[in-house]
N, C-alpha and C positions, 0 to 999 in steps of 0.2 A: 939311346932312346930319344926320339925327336920331341920338339916342344909341343907339337900337336898331340902326339900320343900322351905325353905327360899331362897336358891340359885336359884331355878327354878322361883320363883316369881320375884326375882331381875332381872334375865335375861329377863323374859317376859316384865317387866316394861321398861327395857332398849331398847328392840326391839320395843316397842310401839313408843318410841320417834324417832326411825329410819324410821317410816313409811312415805310414801309420803304425805298423807293427813296432818299429824302433821307438817311436814316441810313446806308445803304450807301455812297452817293456821298460823304458827308462823312467817313465812316470811311476810304474809299479815298483821298480827298484828304489827310486827316491822315497816313495811313501813307506816301503818296507824298511829301508834304512833308518828313516826318521822314527818310525814306530819302534824299531829295536833300540835306538838311542834313547828315546823317551822312556821305554820300559826299563832299560838299564839305569837311567837316571833316577827313575822312581825307586828302583831297588836300592840304589846307592843312598838316596835320601832316606828311605825307610830304615836301612840297616844302620847308617850313621846316627840317625835320630834316636833309634832304639838304644844304641851304645852310649850316646850322650845322656839319655835318661838314666840308664843303669849307672853311669859314672856319677851323675848328680845324686842319685839315690845313695850310693856308697859314701860320697862325701857328706851328705846330710846325716847319715847314721854316725859317721865319725864325729861330726859336730855335736850330735845329740850325746854321744859318749863323753866328749870333752866338756859339754855343759854340765854333766853330772859331777865333774871334778872341781874341787875348790880352787879359787884363783891362786892361792898360795902354793898348791901342789901341782899346778898345771905344767910348770917347766919340767919338774921331775917326771911326770907322766909322759910328756912328749919325748924326753930323753930315753926313757925305758922303751917306749914304743919304737923309736928309731933303732934301738939296739936289736930289737926282734925283727926288724925289716930285712928280709933277705932278697926280695925280687926288685927292690928299688923302684916300686911303682907308686908309692905314696910319699908325699913331701909335706912337711909341717914347718910353720914359722910363727913365733910369738913376738910381737913388737909392742913398744910402749905407745901411748897416744900420740907422741911426737915422732913416731916411726923409727925409734931406735930398737936395735936387735936385742931380744931377751933370750930366746931359746929356739931349738929346732935346726933343721938343715937348710931351710930357706933363709939366706943371709940378708936379703934386702926385700922390703915390701914393694911389690910391683906397682908402679905409679898409676898404670891404666886400669887397675882392678876396681870394678864398681863397688861402691860402699853400701848398696841396697841389698846385699846378700845374694845377688844373682851371679851365676858362674860365667866364665869366659875362657877362651882358648888363648894360650900364650905360646908363641913360636920362638924357641931357642933363646929367650931372653931372661928366663927365670934363673936367678943366681942361687946356686946350691953349693953347700959345703963340699970341699974336695975338688973344687973347680969343675964339677960335673955340670953339664948343660943339657938337660933333657931336650929331645927334639921337639916334642909338642906335649903340653900339659893342659889340663883343664883345672882351673883354680877358682876359688871363691874365698871371701873373707867374712869374719864375724866379729863384731865389736862386743866385748864382754862387759859385764856390769862395772868392773873397775876401770873401764876405759881402754884396756889393752886390746890389741888387734890380733886375732888368730887367723892365720892363712892355712888353708888346706888345699893341696894340689894333688892331681893324679895323672900319671903318664898315660897318654892316649896315642902313643906312637903306633901301636898295632892297628888301632882304629883308622889312623891317617893312612897307614899302609894299605889297609883294605880298601879305603876310599880311592886311593891312587890306582890300585889294581883294577877296581871297577871302572874308573874313568878311562884307563888305558884300554880295557876290554871294550868299553863303549866306542872309543875312537877306532880301534882295530876292527871291531865288528861292523861298524858303519862303513868304513872303507872297503872291507871285504864284500859286504853286500852290494855296494856301489860297483865295485870291480866285477863281481859276478853278474850284476845286471848289465853292465856294459858289454861283457863278453857274450852273454846270452843275446843281447840286442844285436850285436855284430853278426853272430852266427845265424840267428833266425832271419835277419835282414838279408844276409847273403843268399839264403835259400829262397826267400820270397822275391828278392830282386831278380834272381835267375828266372823264376817263373814269370815275373812281370816282363822281363826282357823278351822271353819267348812270346808272350801275348802281344807285346808291342810289335815284334817282327811280323807276326801273323796279321795284326790289324793293319799294318802298313801295306802288306800285300793285298788285303781285302780292299783297302781304300784305293789301291791302284787298279782295281777291277777284277781281282782273282776271287770271285764270290764262292768258288768251290773250297776255299781254305776254311779251316775250322780252328777254333781256339783249343790249345792243349788242355786236357783234363787228367784227373787221376790224383789230385791232392786231397780229396775227401775233406774239404773245408769250405768256408763261405766263398772263397775265390773260385773254387771248383764248381760250386753250385751256380755262381754267376756265369761261369764259362759255359755250362750246360744250357742255361737260359739263352745266352747270346747265340750259341750254335743253333738252337732251335729256331730263334728269330732269323738267323742267316738262311737256314733252309727254306723258310717261308718266303723271305725276300727274294731269294734266287728263283724259287718256283714262280712267284708272281711276275718277276721281271722277265723271265723266259716266256711266260704265257703272253704278256703284253707285247714284248718284242716280236714274238712269233706272229701275233695277230697283226701288228703294224707292218711288219715286213711282208706278210702275206698280202695285205691290202695294197700296199705300194707296188709290189711285184705284179699282182693280178691286174691292177688297173693300168699299169704302164703299157701292156700289150694292146688293149683296145684303144687307148689314147694314141698309140703309134699308128694304128689303123685309121683312126679318125683324121690324123694329120695327113696321111696319104690320100684319103678321100677328099679332104679339103684342098689339097694341092691339085688334084684332078679337076675338082669343081672350079678352082681358080683359073685353070687353063681354058675350060669351056666358057667361063664368064668373060675372059679376055677376048675370045673369038666372037662372042655375041655383042661386043661393044656396050655391055651393060655396066656402066661405071659404079652404080650403087651396089649391084651384086658383087662386083669385084672388090669394092671397099669392104663390104660386110664379110666376104670370105677371107680377105687379108686380116681383118680384125679377129675373126674366129681362129685363124691359124696362129696369130700371135698369142691369143689367150691359151690355146692348146699347148703351144710350145712352152709358155710360162708354167703351165700346170705340169708338163713333163719334166721341166727343169726342177720343179719342187720335189717331184717323186724321186728324181735322180739324186738330189741333195739329201733327201731322207734316207735313201738306201746307202748313200755314201757315209752318212753319220752312223748308221747301224753297222756298216762294214768296219769303220774305224773303231767303234766300240767293241766289236767282237773279235778283232784281230788279236793274234798272239802278242801279248805285251813284251816289248823289248826283243822279240824274236828276230826282227830285221834291223836291229840297231847296229850302228857302226860309228866310225869317227866322222864328224861333220864339221867342216870349216865354214863358220858362219860368215866370214868376210866375203867368200865367193858367193854364198847363197844370197846375201843381202844385195851385193852388187848386181847379181843376176836378176833379182826381182826389180831393182831400180831400173835396170836397162829395159826390162819388159814393159814397165808402165810409163817410162819417160815419154814415148811418142803419144800415148793417150793423154798424158797431162799437157803436152804441148798443144794438142788439138783443142783442148778446152781452155787454152790461155792460162794454164796453171803451171806454176813453177815447182818442179820436184827436185829436191836435193838429197844426196846420199852422203852421210858422214860415217866413215868406217874407222874404228880404232882396232889395231891388232889385238886379238884375244886368243886364249887357248882353245883348241878344238873341244867339242862336246860330244857326248854319245847320244845318238838319236837316229830317227828315221828321216833321211834327207828329203824324200819325196813328200812325207807328211808335213815336215817343217816348211817346205816350199809352198805347199797348198795352204797352210795356215797363214803364212806371211802374205801371200797373194790376196787372200780374202780380206785381211786387215787393210792392206794398201788399196785394194779395190774400193772398199768403203770410203777411204780417205779421198780418193780421186772422185768418186761419185758425189760426195756431199760437199766438197770444196767448191765455192763459187768461182767464176772466171776472175782472174786477177789475184787469186789467193795463192798460198804456198803450202807445200807438203814437205815434211822433213822425215827421212828415215835415218835413224842413228843406231850404230852398234857401238857399245861401250863396255867397260869393265866396271863392276859394282863390288861392294864388300863380299857379297855372297857368291858371285860368279859373273857370268855374261848376261848382259841386258840389252834388249832391243826396244827402241821407242819409235812410234809412228805418230807424228803430230800433224794435224790438219787445221784449217781455218774455216771449217764448216759451222753449222748451227749448234754443234755440241749435243751432248746427251744429258738430260736432267739427272741430278744425283739420285732421285728416287726410282729411276728407270735403268740404272747402270747394271744392276744384277739381272733384271728382267730381259734385257736385250740379248743375253746369252741363251735364253730359252728358245726352242724352235717356234717359228712363225710369229714371234713377237717383233713388232716394229715400233720404234719410238714415235711419240705423238707428232714431233716436228719433222718426221721423215715420210709422212703420208703422201707428199707430192712427188716423191722419188720412186722409181720403179725398183722392185725387189721382192724377194720371197720371205725375207726374215729368217733365212737359214744360214747365212754366211758366218755369222759369229757363233752359231751352234756348231758348225764344223770346226771353227777355231777352238771352241771349248772342248770338243771331243779330242782333238789332237793334243791339247794341253793335258787332258786327263791321261792319255796314253804315256806321255813323257813325264808326268807328275810335275809339270811346270805351273807357274801361276801368272795371272794377268790382272792388271789394274786399269780401270778407266777413270781418268781424272779430267778436270777442266784445264784447257790450254789458254783460255782467256785471250783471244777467242778461239773457238774450236775444241777439238777433243785430243787428248793425249792417251794413247794406248801403250802401256808399259808391260813388257813380257820378260819375266825373270826366268832365265834358262838354267835353273838348277832345281833339284828335287825339293819339294816341300818336306818339312820335318814335323813329326807329331810332338806336341809339348809333353 
């Protein structure tokens, strides 16, 4: 497996965990797991608290019983009670005021036992006769009237075992819920991401001009509802664009024929004006022919833009060697630059061939260079550069003209728009519109920046990607 494929799979896996469905499922799994753990914790606390109360109640009743026994008979009563003890759940100890052992199976007074009569839990430190060490006991002491200390303890090992079992169940249940949530998130995200990948592919084709494409439906969920709405919107957009395009193409095509006839008539009038030696008439006819030719050129450019936009995308694509194309364009415009005392230089770096329509790319580059030659003043310089960039092949055309203000760099790509500082130059405002149409066909991108002085046009010859 190549590094590129591995990186692509890693990025796809990372994006999957950024999807909304995965986040919601993980959040739900986390909340559910915490809720289960809190519930089990409350159950454990309630159960153990109830068992502690029961244990304290038993020990209190035992103390009540011992309180009814005279101090002189207490040792004998404790001995007899131990003889009847079969389950080894209760432990007793009687000690002198100075903590010396008197009777019972508790051989030493626990030093940490509170003297206020409250009970406490002792873990494996209670010294019992016969070298027995209960795992966990709950004990309390009572000071009798004669100053002796009576200790009563009860084994709560079962209670501790129940508590440990509940805690283990709490941890296992929480981990199980989290694992189930992760598995569900992964499974559902795989399904959703497959649908989103299909939608992304269709949207990319639509953005490339295939307006007949429609988003896939059939999921019967919110995403499916959104796809239906987008498909309806696309139908309306396609219908309106076809109507507008048809109307514009019809107007341009219908007016081109009469304008051609007008040009022919003006040519004949110019011939007659030359014979009559009327200089004013000849000048006016020449000016009218120039305006008519400019108008025809605009209509031809409009029809060319429409033709480029409606052509079969990538139908005529093939391998294009940009080194040859850039040198060819440079050689075409070098004489024109020399006539205007402008220096034109071509810098070509060997690059990989690209897929594209060579004729369209040639037309695009000639329009960009033509603008550079037209706007560069005498004595200026124009540079055409072909280079490699991190994303692919890049073409730069830099001139020393008046430049394009930043707030107009997007508008100059629209038909008929001309920058405010270009009003004194002859043009139709359609050259960069043709460039923009060719870029859309190839899914390339173009940036217009300041060359200080002049304009820098940067064309990135690789497909744009959707985020």
